[in-house]
C-alpha positions as protocol buffer text, in pm:
chain_id: "A"
residue {
  index: 1
  type: UNK
  ca { x: 2954 y: -1331 z: -2636 }
}
residue {
  index: 2
  type: UNK
  ca { x: 2723 y: -1274 z: -2341 }
}
residue {
  index: 3
  type: UNK
  ca { x: 2586 y: -1626 z: -2210 }
}
residue {
  index: 4
  type: UNK
  ca { x: 2915 y: -1719 z: -2058 }
}
residue {
  index: 5
  type: UNK
  ca { x: 2873 y: -1382 z: -1867 }
}
residue {
  index: 6
  type: UNK
  ca { x: 2526 y: -1437 z: -1711 }
}
residue {
  index: 7
  type: UNK
  ca { x: 2671 y: -1487 z: -1370 }
}
residue {
  index: 8
  type: UNK
  ca { x: 2418 y: -1561 z: -1111 }
}
residue {
  index: 9
  type: UNK
  ca { x: 2185 y: -1366 z: -1345 }
}
residue {
  index: 10
  type: UNK
  ca { x: 2040 y: -1158 z: -1018 }
}
residue {
  index: 11
  type: UNK
  ca { x: 2303 y: -888 z: -1065 }
}
residue {
  index: 12
  type: UNK
  ca { x: 2257 y: -639 z: -1314 }
}
residue {
  index: 13
  type: UNK
  ca { x: 2571 y: -595 z: -1554 }
}
residue {
  index: 14
  type: UNK
  ca { x: 2605 y: -482 z: -1922 }
}
residue {
  index: 15
  type: UNK
  ca { x: 2632 y: -874 z: -2047 }
}
residue {
  index: 16
  type: UNK
  ca { x: 2288 y: -969 z: -1887 }
}
residue {
  index: 17
  type: UNK
  ca { x: 2119 y: -647 z: -2028 }
}
residue {
  index: 18
  type: UNK
  ca { x: 2259 y: -740 z: -2375 }
}
residue {
  index: 19
  type: UNK
  ca { x: 2159 y: -1117 z: -2340 }
}
residue {
  index: 20
  type: UNK
  ca { x: 1764 y: -989 z: -2246 }
}
residue {
  index: 21
  type: UNK
  ca { x: 1759 y: -727 z: -2477 }
}
residue {
  index: 22
  type: UNK
  ca { x: 1887 y: -964 z: -2762 }
}
residue {
  index: 23
  type: UNK
  ca { x: 1651 y: -1287 z: -2672 }
}
residue {
  index: 24
  type: UNK
  ca { x: 1335 y: -1056 z: -2659 }
}
residue {
  index: 25
  type: UNK
  ca { x: 1406 y: -839 z: -2969 }
}
residue {
  index: 26
  type: UNK
  ca { x: 1516 y: -1207 z: -3137 }
}
residue {
  index: 27
  type: UNK
  ca { x: 1170 y: -1387 z: -3047 }
}
residue {
  index: 28
  type: UNK
  ca { x: 998 y: -1087 z: -3212 }
}
residue {
  index: 29
  type: UNK
  ca { x: 1142 y: -1046 z: -3465 }
}
residue {
  index: 30
  type: UNK
  ca { x: 1142 y: -1438 z: -3571 }
}
residue {
  index: 31
  type: UNK
  ca { x: 772 y: -1441 z: -3513 }
}
residue {
  index: 32
  type: UNK
  ca { x: 648 y: -1127 z: -3742 }
}
residue {
  index: 33
  type: UNK
  ca { x: 913 y: -1086 z: -3991 }
}
residue {
  index: 34
  type: UNK
  ca { x: 780 y: -1225 z: -4385 }
}
residue {
  index: 35
  type: UNK
  ca { x: 498 y: -1334 z: -4168 }
}
residue {
  index: 36
  type: UNK
  ca { x: 600 y: -1618 z: -3915 }
}
residue {
  index: 37
  type: UNK
  ca { x: 756 y: -1807 z: -4182 }
}
residue {
  index: 38
  type: UNK
  ca { x: 1127 y: -1832 z: -4020 }
}
residue {
  index: 39
  type: UNK
  ca { x: 891 y: -1922 z: -3707 }
}
residue {
  index: 40
  type: UNK
  ca { x: 910 y: -2252 z: -3529 }
}
residue {
  index: 41
  type: UNK
  ca { x: 1192 y: -2407 z: -3778 }
}
residue {
  index: 42
  type: UNK
  ca { x: 1531 y: -2475 z: -3763 }
}
residue {
  index: 43
  type: UNK
  ca { x: 1706 y: -2202 z: -3892 }
}
residue {
  index: 44
  type: UNK
  ca { x: 2074 y: -2157 z: -3944 }
}
residue {
  index: 45
  type: UNK
  ca { x: 2276 y: -1851 z: -3934 }
}
residue {
  index: 46
  type: UNK
  ca { x: 2579 y: -1760 z: -4053 }
}
residue {
  index: 47
  type: UNK
  ca { x: 2783 y: -1469 z: -3932 }
}
residue {
  index: 48
  type: UNK
  ca { x: 3145 y: -1417 z: -4117 }
}
residue {
  index: 49
  type: UNK
  ca { x: 3286 y: -1736 z: -4040 }
}
residue {
  index: 50
  type: UNK
  ca { x: 3066 y: -1810 z: -3751 }
}
residue {
  index: 51
  type: UNK
  ca { x: 2752 y: -2054 z: -3820 }
}
residue {
  index: 52
  type: UNK
  ca { x: 2462 y: -2096 z: -3553 }
}
residue {
  index: 53
  type: UNK
  ca { x: 2186 y: -2350 z: -3597 }
}
residue {
  index: 54
  type: UNK
  ca { x: 1897 y: -2220 z: -3338 }
}
residue {
  index: 55
  type: UNK
  ca { x: 1551 y: -2441 z: -3269 }
}
residue {
  index: 56
  type: UNK
  ca { x: 1268 y: -2385 z: -3097 }
}
residue {
  index: 57
  type: UNK
  ca { x: 1290 y: -2583 z: -2734 }
}
residue {
  index: 58
  type: UNK
  ca { x: 908 y: -2797 z: -2740 }
}
residue {
  index: 59
  type: UNK
  ca { x: 624 y: -2724 z: -2479 }
}
residue {
  index: 60
  type: UNK
  ca { x: 665 y: -2802 z: -2145 }
}
residue {
  index: 61
  type: UNK
  ca { x: 551 y: -2763 z: -1807 }
}
residue {
  index: 62
  type: UNK
  ca { x: 688 y: -2453 z: -1770 }
}
residue {
  index: 63
  type: UNK
  ca { x: 761 y: -2360 z: -2170 }
}
residue {
  index: 64
  type: UNK
  ca { x: 491 y: -2212 z: -2372 }
}
residue {
  index: 65
  type: UNK
  ca { x: 396 y: -2455 z: -2703 }
}
residue {
  index: 66
  type: UNK
  ca { x: 577 y: -2236 z: -2969 }
}
residue {
  index: 67
  type: UNK
  ca { x: 305 y: -2207 z: -3177 }
}
residue {
  index: 68
  type: UNK
  ca { x: 41 y: -2117 z: -2909 }
}
residue {
  index: 69
  type: UNK
  ca { x: 95 y: -1734 z: -2924 }
}
residue {
  index: 70
  type: UNK
  ca { x: 54 y: -1523 z: -3277 }
}
residue {
  index: 71
  type: UNK
  ca { x: 273 y: -1249 z: -3208 }
}
residue {
  index: 72
  type: UNK
  ca { x: 492 y: -1094 z: -2915 }
}
residue {
  index: 73
  type: UNK
  ca { x: 525 y: -777 z: -2807 }
}
residue {
  index: 74
  type: UNK
  ca { x: 867 y: -648 z: -2566 }
}
residue {
  index: 75
  type: UNK
  ca { x: 709 y: -585 z: -2217 }
}
residue {
  index: 76
  type: UNK
  ca { x: 935 y: -237 z: -2196 }
}
residue {
  index: 77
  type: UNK
  ca { x: 749 y: -143 z: -2482 }
}
residue {
  index: 78
  type: UNK
  ca { x: 409 y: -125 z: -2325 }
}
residue {
  index: 79
  type: UNK
  ca { x: 361 y: 229 z: -2126 }
}
residue {
  index: 80
  type: UNK
  ca { x: 329 y: 152 z: -1776 }
}
residue {
  index: 81
  type: UNK
  ca { x: 130 y: 470 z: -1647 }
}
residue {
  index: 82
  type: UNK
  ca { x: -183 y: 326 z: -1582 }
}
residue {
  index: 83
  type: UNK
  ca { x: -104 y: 137 z: -1299 }
}
residue {
  index: 84
  type: UNK
  ca { x: 0 y: 269 z: -911 }
}
residue {
  index: 85
  type: UNK
  ca { x: 321 y: -7 z: -896 }
}
residue {
  index: 86
  type: UNK
  ca { x: 498 y: -192 z: -1196 }
}
residue {
  index: 87
  type: UNK
  ca { x: 519 y: -563 z: -1139 }
}
residue {
  index: 88
  type: UNK
  ca { x: 886 y: -630 z: -1298 }
}
residue {
  index: 89
  type: UNK
  ca { x: 1119 y: -895 z: -1155 }
}
residue {
  index: 90
  type: UNK
  ca { x: 1455 y: -885 z: -1222 }
}
residue {
  index: 91
  type: UNK
  ca { x: 1656 y: -1195 z: -1391 }
}
residue {
  index: 92
  type: UNK
  ca { x: 1795 y: -1374 z: -1711 }
}
residue {
  index: 93
  type: UNK
  ca { x: 1575 y: -1350 z: -2027 }
}
residue {
  index: 94
  type: UNK
  ca { x: 1415 y: -1109 z: -2208 }
}
residue {
  index: 95
  type: UNK
  ca { x: 1050 y: -1038 z: -2074 }
}
residue {
  index: 96
  type: UNK
  ca { x: 767 y: -1022 z: -2348 }
}
residue {
  index: 97
  type: UNK
  ca { x: 433 y: -1027 z: -2327 }
}
residue {
  index: 98
  type: UNK
  ca { x: 273 y: -1332 z: -2557 }
}
residue {
  index: 99
  type: UNK
  ca { x: -68 y: -1227 z: -2775 }
}
residue {
  index: 100
  type: UNK
  ca { x: -295 y: -1539 z: -2887 }
}
residue {
  index: 101
  type: UNK
  ca { x: -568 y: -1393 z: -3121 }
}
residue {
  index: 102
  type: UNK
  ca { x: -756 y: -1633 z: -3294 }
}
residue {
  index: 103
  type: UNK
  ca { x: -1078 y: -1553 z: -3491 }
}
residue {
  index: 104
  type: UNK
  ca { x: -1394 y: -1691 z: -3273 }
}
residue {
  index: 105
  type: UNK
  ca { x: -1202 y: -1741 z: -2975 }
}
residue {
  index: 106
  type: UNK
  ca { x: -1441 y: -1753 z: -2669 }
}
residue {
  index: 107
  type: UNK
  ca { x: -1401 y: -1525 z: -2426 }
}
residue {
  index: 108
  type: UNK
  ca { x: -1130 y: -1351 z: -2558 }
}
residue {
  index: 109
  type: UNK
  ca { x: -1092 y: -970 z: -2550 }
}
residue {
  index: 110
  type: UNK
  ca { x: -1074 y: -818 z: -2895 }
}
residue {
  index: 111
  type: UNK
  ca { x: -686 y: -750 z: -2908 }
}
residue {
  index: 112
  type: UNK
  ca { x: -646 y: -1138 z: -2787 }
}
residue {
  index: 113
  type: UNK
  ca { x: -521 y: -1273 z: -2444 }
}
residue {
  index: 114
  type: UNK
  ca { x: -181 y: -1195 z: -2316 }
}
residue {
  index: 115
  type: UNK
  ca { x: 63 y: -1369 z: -2076 }
}
residue {
  index: 116
  type: UNK
  ca { x: 372 y: -1296 z: -1960 }
}
residue {
  index: 117
  type: UNK
  ca { x: 656 y: -1448 z: -2160 }
}
residue {
  index: 118
  type: UNK
  ca { x: 1043 y: -1482 z: -2071 }
}
residue {
  index: 119
  type: UNK
  ca { x: 1277 y: -1629 z: -2395 }
}
residue {
  index: 120
  type: UNK
  ca { x: 1618 y: -1762 z: -2308 }
}
residue {
  index: 121
  type: UNK
  ca { x: 1894 y: -1869 z: -2534 }
}
residue {
  index: 122
  type: UNK
  ca { x: 2075 y: -2144 z: -2450 }
}
residue {
  index: 123
  type: UNK
  ca { x: 2407 y: -2218 z: -2666 }
}
residue {
  index: 124
  type: UNK
  ca { x: 2576 y: -2587 z: -2698 }
}
residue {
  index: 125
  type: UNK
  ca { x: 2861 y: -2511 z: -2919 }
}
residue {
  index: 126
  type: UNK
  ca { x: 2699 y: -2338 z: -3252 }
}
residue {
  index: 127
  type: UNK
  ca { x: 2323 y: -2491 z: -3117 }
}
residue {
  index: 128
  type: UNK
  ca { x: 2142 y: -2280 z: -2977 }
}
residue {
  index: 129
  type: UNK
  ca { x: 1767 y: -2339 z: -2864 }
}
residue {
  index: 130
  type: UNK
  ca { x: 1509 y: -2022 z: -2783 }
}
residue {
  index: 131
  type: UNK
  ca { x: 1258 y: -2120 z: -2535 }
}
residue {
  index: 132
  type: UNK
  ca { x: 959 y: -1927 z: -2462 }
}
residue {
  index: 133
  type: UNK
  ca { x: 959 y: -1982 z: -2029 }
}
residue {
  index: 134
  type: UNK
  ca { x: 611 y: -1931 z: -1826 }
}
residue {
  index: 135
  type: UNK
  ca { x: 767 y: -1724 z: -1504 }
}
residue {
  index: 136
  type: UNK
  ca { x: 472 y: -1718 z: -1348 }
}
residue {
  index: 137
  type: UNK
  ca { x: 475 y: -2095 z: -1346 }
}
residue {
  index: 138
  type: UNK
  ca { x: 881 y: -2123 z: -1277 }
}
residue {
  index: 139
  type: UNK
  ca { x: 1033 y: -1810 z: -1140 }
}
residue {
  index: 140
  type: UNK
  ca { x: 1403 y: -1967 z: -1231 }
}
residue {
  index: 141
  type: UNK
  ca { x: 1495 y: -2187 z: -1482 }
}
residue {
  index: 142
  type: UNK
  ca { x: 1867 y: -2396 z: -1621 }
}
residue {
  index: 143
  type: UNK
  ca { x: 1978 y: -2155 z: -1846 }
}
residue {
  index: 144
  type: UNK
  ca { x: 2323 y: -2175 z: -1968 }
}
residue {
  index: 145
  type: UNK
  ca { x: 2423 y: -2448 z: -1788 }
}
residue {
  index: 146
  type: UNK
  ca { x: 2292 y: -2247 z: -1373 }
}
residue {
  index: 147
  type: UNK
  ca { x: 1930 y: -2251 z: -1270 }
}
residue {
  index: 148
  type: UNK
  ca { x: 1900 y: -1888 z: -1265 }
}
residue {
  index: 149
  type: UNK
  ca { x: 1607 y: -1645 z: -1162 }
}
residue {
  index: 150
  type: UNK
  ca { x: 1380 y: -1571 z: -1490 }
}
residue {
  index: 151
  type: UNK
  ca { x: 1342 y: -1163 z: -1598 }
}
residue {
  index: 152
  type: UNK
  ca { x: 961 y: -1125 z: -1609 }
}
residue {
  index: 153
  type: UNK
  ca { x: 681 y: -828 z: -1640 }
}
residue {
  index: 154
  type: UNK
  ca { x: 369 y: -872 z: -1477 }
}
residue {
  index: 155
  type: UNK
  ca { x: 191 y: -577 z: -1543 }
}
residue {
  index: 156
  type: UNK
  ca { x: 259 y: -532 z: -1909 }
}
residue {
  index: 157
  type: UNK
  ca { x: 31 y: -829 z: -2009 }
}
residue {
  index: 158
  type: UNK
  ca { x: -267 y: -618 z: -1847 }
}
residue {
  index: 159
  type: UNK
  ca { x: -151 y: -290 z: -2002 }
}
residue {
  index: 160
  type: UNK
  ca { x: -177 y: -458 z: -2319 }
}
residue {
  index: 161
  type: UNK
  ca { x: -516 y: -443 z: -2355 }
}
residue {
  index: 162
  type: UNK
  ca { x: -692 y: -95 z: -2497 }
}
residue {
  index: 163
  type: UNK
  ca { x: -740 y: 120 z: -2214 }
}
residue {
  index: 164
  type: UNK
  ca { x: -1027 y: 364 z: -2221 }
}
residue {
  index: 165
  type: UNK
  ca { x: -1172 y: 661 z: -2099 }
}
residue {
  index: 166
  type: UNK
  ca { x: -1393 y: 450 z: -1782 }
}
residue {
  index: 167
  type: UNK
  ca { x: -1575 y: 763 z: -1656 }
}
residue {
  index: 168
  type: UNK
  ca { x: -1738 y: 848 z: -1987 }
}
residue {
  index: 169
  type: UNK
  ca { x: -1763 y: 532 z: -2086 }
}
residue {
  index: 170
  type: UNK
  ca { x: -1929 y: 411 z: -1787 }
}
residue {
  index: 171
  type: UNK
  ca { x: -2176 y: 741 z: -1787 }
}
residue {
  index: 172
  type: UNK
  ca { x: -2250 y: 587 z: -2154 }
}
residue {
  index: 173
  type: UNK
  ca { x: -2319 y: 250 z: -1988 }
}
residue {
  index: 174
  type: UNK
  ca { x: -2568 y: 385 z: -1732 }
}
residue {
  index: 175
  type: UNK
  ca { x: -2769 y: 663 z: -1970 }
}
residue {
  index: 176
  type: UNK
  ca { x: -2735 y: 624 z: -2305 }
}
residue {
  index: 177
  type: UNK
  ca { x: -2696 y: 199 z: -2362 }
}
residue {
  index: 178
  type: UNK
  ca { x: -2719 y: 257 z: -2730 }
}
residue {
  index: 179
  type: UNK
  ca { x: -2344 y: 412 z: -2730 }
}
residue {
  index: 180
  type: UNK
  ca { x: -2193 y: 214 z: -2496 }
}
residue {
  index: 181
  type: UNK
  ca { x: -1867 y: 104 z: -2664 }
}
residue {
  index: 182
  type: UNK
  ca { x: -1701 y: -97 z: -2361 }
}
residue {
  index: 183
  type: UNK
  ca { x: -1612 y: -434 z: -2298 }
}
residue {
  index: 184
  type: UNK
  ca { x: -1944 y: -637 z: -2278 }
}
residue {
  index: 185
  type: UNK
  ca { x: -1947 y: -1045 z: -2169 }
}
residue {
  index: 186
  type: UNK
  ca { x: -1686 y: -1254 z: -2002 }
}
residue {
  index: 187
  type: UNK
  ca { x: -1349 y: -1196 z: -2083 }
}
residue {
  index: 188
  type: UNK
  ca { x: -1025 y: -1419 z: -2006 }
}
residue {
  index: 189
  type: UNK
  ca { x: -727 y: -1188 z: -1951 }
}
residue {
  index: 190
  type: UNK
  ca { x: -503 y: -1486 z: -1908 }
}
residue {
  index: 191
  type: UNK
  ca { x: -492 y: -1829 z: -2152 }
}
residue {
  index: 192
  type: UNK
  ca { x: -728 y: -2061 z: -1972 }
}
residue {
  index: 193
  type: UNK
  ca { x: -557 y: -2266 z: -1713 }
}
residue {
  index: 194
  type: UNK
  ca { x: -760 y: -2587 z: -1542 }
}
residue {
  index: 195
  type: UNK
  ca { x: -450 y: -2580 z: -1278 }
}
residue {
  index: 196
  type: UNK
  ca { x: -579 y: -2212 z: -1117 }
}
residue {
  index: 197
  type: UNK
  ca { x: -893 y: -2079 z: -979 }
}
residue {
  index: 198
  type: UNK
  ca { x: -1090 y: -1832 z: -1146 }
}
residue {
  index: 199
  type: UNK
  ca { x: -1155 y: -1499 z: -976 }
}
residue {
  index: 200
  type: UNK
  ca { x: -1420 y: -1319 z: -1178 }
}
residue {
  index: 201
  type: UNK
  ca { x: -1432 y: -971 z: -1100 }
}
residue {
  index: 202
  type: UNK
  ca { x: -1826 y: -796 z: -1137 }
}
residue {
  index: 203
  type: UNK
  ca { x: -1812 y: -403 z: -1194 }
}
residue {
  index: 204
  type: UNK
  ca { x: -2021 y: -160 z: -1046 }
}
residue {
  index: 205
  type: UNK
  ca { x: -2259 y: 126 z: -1174 }
}
residue {
  index: 206
  type: UNK
  ca { x: -2175 y: 378 z: -1398 }
}
residue {
  index: 207
  type: UNK
  ca { x: -1795 y: 202 z: -1387 }
}
residue {
  index: 208
  type: UNK
  ca { x: -1645 y: -60 z: -1650 }
}
residue {
  index: 209
  type: UNK
  ca { x: -1395 y: -335 z: -1581 }
}
residue {
  index: 210
  type: UNK
  ca { x: -1089 y: -190 z: -1659 }
}
residue {
  index: 211
  type: UNK
  ca { x: -1165 y: -64 z: -1276 }
}
residue {
  index: 212
  type: UNK
  ca { x: -1006 y: -375 z: -1174 }
}
residue {
  index: 213
  type: UNK
  ca { x: -677 y: -305 z: -1301 }
}
residue {
  index: 214
  type: UNK
  ca { x: -472 y: -200 z: -1027 }
}
residue {
  index: 215
  type: UNK
  ca { x: -683 y: -494 z: -836 }
}
residue {
  index: 216
  type: UNK
  ca { x: -548 y: -769 z: -1024 }
}
residue {
  index: 217
  type: UNK
  ca { x: -177 y: -564 z: -1091 }
}
residue {
  index: 218
  type: UNK
  ca { x: -140 y: -570 z: -682 }
}
residue {
  index: 219
  type: UNK
  ca { x: -268 y: -939 z: -691 }
}
residue {
  index: 220
  type: UNK
  ca { x: -7 y: -1045 z: -969 }
}
residue {
  index: 221
  type: UNK
  ca { x: 267 y: -882 z: -736 }
}
residue {
  index: 222
  type: UNK
  ca { x: 236 y: -1191 z: -466 }
}
residue {
  index: 223
  type: UNK
  ca { x: 402 y: -1527 z: -658 }
}
residue {
  index: 224
  type: UNK
  ca { x: 184 y: -1744 z: -470 }
}
residue {
  index: 225
  type: UNK
  ca { x: -116 y: -1580 z: -573 }
}
residue {
  index: 226
  type: UNK
  ca { x: -5 y: -1533 z: -934 }
}
residue {
  index: 227
  type: UNK
  ca { x: 71 y: -1941 z: -909 }
}
residue {
  index: 228
  type: UNK
  ca { x: -314 y: -1978 z: -786 }
}
residue {
  index: 229
  type: UNK
  ca { x: -513 y: -1791 z: -996 }
}
residue {
  index: 230
  type: UNK
  ca { x: -624 y: -1648 z: -1290 }
}
residue {
  index: 231
  type: UNK
  ca { x: -808 y: -1343 z: -1418 }
}
residue {
  index: 232
  type: UNK
  ca { x: -1185 y: -1341 z: -1561 }
}
residue {
  index: 233
  type: UNK
  ca { x: -1367 y: -1001 z: -1593 }
}
residue {
  index: 234
  type: UNK
  ca { x: -1755 y: -970 z: -1703 }
}
residue {
  index: 235
  type: UNK
  ca { x: -1837 y: -654 z: -1835 }
}
residue {
  index: 236
  type: UNK
  ca { x: -2196 y: -484 z: -1887 }
}
residue {
  index: 237
  type: UNK
  ca { x: -2403 y: -147 z: -1942 }
}
residue {
  index: 238
  type: UNK
  ca { x: -2487 y: -50 z: -1617 }
}
residue {
  index: 239
  type: UNK
  ca { x: -2838 y: 77 z: -1792 }
}
residue {
  index: 240
  type: UNK
  ca { x: -2954 y: -237 z: -1836 }
}
residue {
  index: 241
  type: UNK
  ca { x: -3193 y: -428 z: -1611 }
}
residue {
  index: 242
  type: UNK
  ca { x: -3047 y: -586 z: -1355 }
}
residue {
  index: 243
  type: UNK
  ca { x: -3211 y: -918 z: -1406 }
}
residue {
  index: 244
  type: UNK
  ca { x: -3118 y: -910 z: -1776 }
}
residue {
  index: 245
  type: UNK
  ca { x: -2722 y: -840 z: -1687 }
}
residue {
  index: 246
  type: UNK
  ca { x: -2735 y: -1087 z: -1401 }
}
residue {
  index: 247
  type: UNK
  ca { x: -2911 y: -1339 z: -1681 }
}
residue {
  index: 248
  type: UNK
  ca { x: -2614 y: -1268 z: -1900 }
}
residue {
  index: 249
  type: UNK
  ca { x: -2351 y: -1326 z: -1651 }
}
residue {
  index: 250
  type: UNK
  ca { x: -2506 y: -1671 z: -1603 }
}
residue {
  index: 251
  type: UNK
  ca { x: -2535 y: -1777 z: -1931 }
}
residue {
  index: 252
  type: UNK
  ca { x: -2171 y: -1679 z: -1966 }
}
residue {
  index: 253
  type: UNK
  ca { x: -2061 y: -1879 z: -1701 }
}
residue {
  index: 254
  type: UNK
  ca { x: -2239 y: -2171 z: -1779 }
}
residue {
  index: 255
  type: UNK
  ca { x: -2132 y: -2157 z: -2130 }
}
residue {
  index: 256
  type: UNK
  ca { x: -1754 y: -2196 z: -1958 }
}
residue {
  index: 257
  type: UNK
  ca { x: -1898 y: -2473 z: -1767 }
}
residue {
  index: 258
  type: UNK
  ca { x: -1997 y: -2644 z: -2096 }
}
residue {
  index: 259
  type: UNK
  ca { x: -1662 y: -2532 z: -2266 }
}
residue {
  index: 260
  type: UNK
  ca { x: -1442 y: -2627 z: -1977 }
}
residue {
  index: 261
  type: UNK
  ca { x: -1577 y: -2887 z: -1736 }
}
residue {
  index: 262
  type: UNK
  ca { x: -1240 y: -2942 z: -1577 }
}
residue {
  index: 263
  type: UNK
  ca { x: -1235 y: -2597 z: -1453 }
}
residue {
  index: 264
  type: UNK
  ca { x: -1215 y: -2517 z: -1083 }
}
residue {
  index: 265
  type: UNK
  ca { x: -1486 y: -2361 z: -892 }
}
residue {
  index: 266
  type: UNK
  ca { x: -1481 y: -2023 z: -933 }
}
residue {
  index: 267
  type: UNK
  ca { x: -1545 y: -1719 z: -701 }
}
residue {
  index: 268
  type: UNK
  ca { x: -1684 y: -1411 z: -789 }
}
residue {
  index: 269
  type: UNK
  ca { x: -1559 y: -1045 z: -695 }
}
residue {
  index: 270
  type: UNK
  ca { x: -1817 y: -799 z: -734 }
}
residue {
  index: 271
  type: UNK
  ca { x: -1855 y: -414 z: -629 }
}
residue {
  index: 272
  type: UNK
  ca { x: -2140 y: -250 z: -597 }
}
residue {
  index: 273
  type: UNK
  ca { x: -2430 y: -287 z: -854 }
}
residue {
  index: 274
  type: UNK
  ca { x: -2189 y: -582 z: -979 }
}
residue {
  index: 275
  type: UNK
  ca { x: -2258 y: -776 z: -574 }
}
residue {
  index: 276
  type: UNK
  ca { x: -2609 y: -759 z: -667 }
}
residue {
  index: 277
  type: UNK
  ca { x: -2559 y: -971 z: -992 }
}
residue {
  index: 278
  type: UNK
  ca { x: -2350 y: -1190 z: -814 }
}
residue {
  index: 279
  type: UNK
  ca { x: -2636 y: -1232 z: -567 }
}
residue {
  index: 280
  type: UNK
  ca { x: -2829 y: -1351 z: -828 }
}
residue {
  index: 281
  type: UNK
  ca { x: -2620 y: -1615 z: -979 }
}
residue {
  index: 282
  type: UNK
  ca { x: -2685 y: -1837 z: -611 }
}
residue {
  index: 283
  type: UNK
  ca { x: -3032 y: -1796 z: -600 }
}
residue {
  index: 284
  type: UNK
  ca { x: -3327 y: -1944 z: -809 }
}
residue {
  index: 285
  type: UNK
  ca { x: -3457 y: -1688 z: -1071 }
}
residue {
  index: 286
  type: UNK
  ca { x: -3779 y: -1840 z: -1188 }
}
residue {
  index: 287
  type: UNK
  ca { x: -4026 y: -1611 z: -1438 }
}
residue {
  index: 288
  type: UNK
  ca { x: -4271 y: -1469 z: -1229 }
}
residue {
  index: 289
  type: UNK
  ca { x: -3913 y: -1325 z: -1042 }
}
residue {
  index: 290
  type: UNK
  ca { x: -3816 y: -1192 z: -1359 }
}
residue {
  index: 291
  type: UNK
  ca { x: -4136 y: -970 z: -1447 }
}
residue {
  index: 292
  type: UNK
  ca { x: -4167 y: -880 z: -1082 }
}
residue {
  index: 293
  type: UNK
  ca { x: -3819 y: -735 z: -1115 }
}
residue {
  index: 294
  type: UNK
  ca { x: -3851 y: -604 z: -1506 }
}
residue {
  index: 295
  type: UNK
  ca { x: -4216 y: -496 z: -1457 }
}
């Protein structure tokens, strides 16, 4: 009913709001109900005398593969109080957070790797196609016969990750390492993309990688930057010997080189003690340096 009334998609209207909500909720429902049994299979839906045939659009340059994400969250269901300026773009489609949680996945946060997804429905008579759009790759798409701007929420995927008490966790990491519960090691905050430059964030003394939340959120506000860069974080208890933490960062980056040899050259962005760790990535560290530093 609402698809033919979308107009240009730039104006907020009851039809657009209804369409966006329906597309988002349908995606979440199909992916989660009965353990995902209905997901990515041709589906026939009957409502009274009307029968519709639904399918998912295959992967493309600006469309996620249907089975890439293991679950979806409504972007509107994720609290935005932890960022100063939520990054939301008005347009057509249901704004979602796609979550990929696969056992043994390298560099993945504990809750999985998240990304912005925009769900759109295209009707051709009684045949409907559900597409999982990549708004960061392509901010517009042909929906219902016209090119329209895509709705998106770029803060929600960052806020999906569990928030911690940064002050308490940072102090624990500095003075009570055995009780440190913050993230450790290198984590990808977005699905790996060989076409984008990795920004590797390294926090400082008595801090955690959560300190970068608003920095990354502000970068996501710029369409040029979010199309050019991807975000990685390195977490560590800052009470460990500096050379040891630097070694763990070096080992993590070496593992990236092995698993993703096609990645673009990364940029290290560091604060305070993190700057020391980053500097040690570009100098030769021999055994005698280690013994002198840790002795």
